C-alpha positions in Angstrom: 115.3 15.4 119.8 116.9 18.7 120.9 114.5 20.9 118.9 112.3 21.8 121.9 115.2 22.1 124.4 116.6 25.4 125.6 119.7 26.6 123.6 122.9 27.8 125.3 125.3 29.9 123.2 129.0 29.9 123.8 131.7 32.5 123.0 135.1 33.0 124.6 136.9 36.0 126.3 140.4 36.6 127.4 139.3 40.0 128.8 136.4 39.3 131.1 136.1 42.8 132.5 135.8 44.3 129.1 133.5 41.6 127.9 131.2 42.0 130.9 130.9 45.7 130.2 130.3 45.1 126.5 127.6 42.4 126.8 125.9 43.9 129.9 126.1 47.7 129.2 126.5 48.0 125.4 124.3 45.1 124.3 122.0 45.4 127.3 122.1 41.7 128.3 121.2 40.7 131.9 124.1 39.2 133.8 123.1 36.0 135.6 126.5 34.9 136.9 130.2 36.0 137.0 132.1 32.8 138.0 135.8 32.0 137.6 134.9 30.0 134.5 132.4 32.2 132.6 130.2 35.3 132.4 126.6 34.0 132.0 124.0 36.3 130.4 120.4 35.9 129.3 119.2 37.0 125.8 115.6 36.3 125.3 115.2 32.7 126.3 118.8 31.8 125.4 121.6 31.6 127.9 125.0 32.9 126.6 128.1 31.7 128.4 131.1 33.9 127.7 133.9 31.4 128.7 136.9 32.8 130.4 140.0 31.6 128.6 143.7 32.4 128.4 143.6 33.4 124.7 140.8 33.6 122.1 141.1 31.8 118.8 139.0 33.8 116.4 136.9 32.2 113.7 136.3 33.6 110.2 132.6 33.6 110.7 129.8 34.9 113.0 129.9 33.4 116.5 126.6 34.8 117.9 123.7 36.5 116.3 120.4 38.0 117.2 117.2 38.3 115.1 115.7 41.8 115.5 112.5 43.3 114.3 113.9 46.7 113.2 117.5 46.5 112.2 117.9 50.2 111.4 116.7 51.2 114.9 118.8 48.5 116.5 122.0 49.6 114.7 121.3 53.2 115.7 120.8 52.3 119.4 123.9 50.0 119.5 126.0 52.7 117.7 124.8 55.2 120.3 126.2 52.8 123.0 129.6 52.7 121.3 129.2 49.6 119.2 131.1 49.8 115.9 129.7 48.1 112.9 132.0 46.2 110.5 132.3 46.8 106.8 133.4 44.0 104.4 134.9 44.5 101.0 132.7 43.3 98.2 129.5 43.5 100.2 127.1 46.3 99.2 126.4 47.6 102.7 124.5 50.9 103.3 125.8 53.9 105.2 125.0 52.2 108.6 126.8 48.9 107.6 123.6 47.0 106.8 123.8 44.4 104.0 120.7 43.2 102.2 120.7 39.4 101.4 119.4 38.1 98.1 116.1 37.1 99.9 115.7 40.7 101.3 116.8 40.0 104.9 119.2 42.5 106.3 122.3 41.8 108.4 124.9 44.0 110.2 128.0 42.8 111.9 130.1 44.0 114.9 132.8 42.6 117.2 133.0 42.1 120.9 136.2 43.2 122.8 137.9 39.9 122.0 137.2 40.2 118.3 134.4 37.6 118.1 132.1 38.5 115.2 128.5 39.1 116.3 125.5 40.0 114.1 122.0 41.3 114.0 119.5 40.2 111.4 116.1 41.4 110.3 114.4 38.5 108.5 112.0 39.0 105.6 108.5 38.5 106.8 107.1 35.2 105.6 
C-alpha cells in the first residue's frame, strides 16, 4: 500500500543551530523549512524532518542512511567537510572507517551533532 508513496525520514535534535549547519553545510542537504517544530531537508526524493525536541534519546542503531555510488569518494568528501567517521570494536573497518559486509556491500558510520548514528552504504551491484 505505501510502497509507491514518498518516504519522510525523522530524526531528533536538541541543538537545532548545530544540526542545521551539519545537515545543510556538512552533508549538503537543501533546507526546505526551519519552523519552531523541525528543520526540514530534502535528500534525493526523501524529505528529512529533524524534529526540535528538549532532549534526544539515542538509539543503539542507525537512524538515517544514504545509499551512495562511490563510498570511498563520499567518505573523503564528507571528511573534508569535517564529518568524523566512527569505528566499532570487532568490526574489520579499513583506514577510512569503511566496513565490508559479508555480501560485499560497504558501510561507514558517522554521527550528527546530537549523536544520532547516520550511515552511507555502497551496495553490491546486482
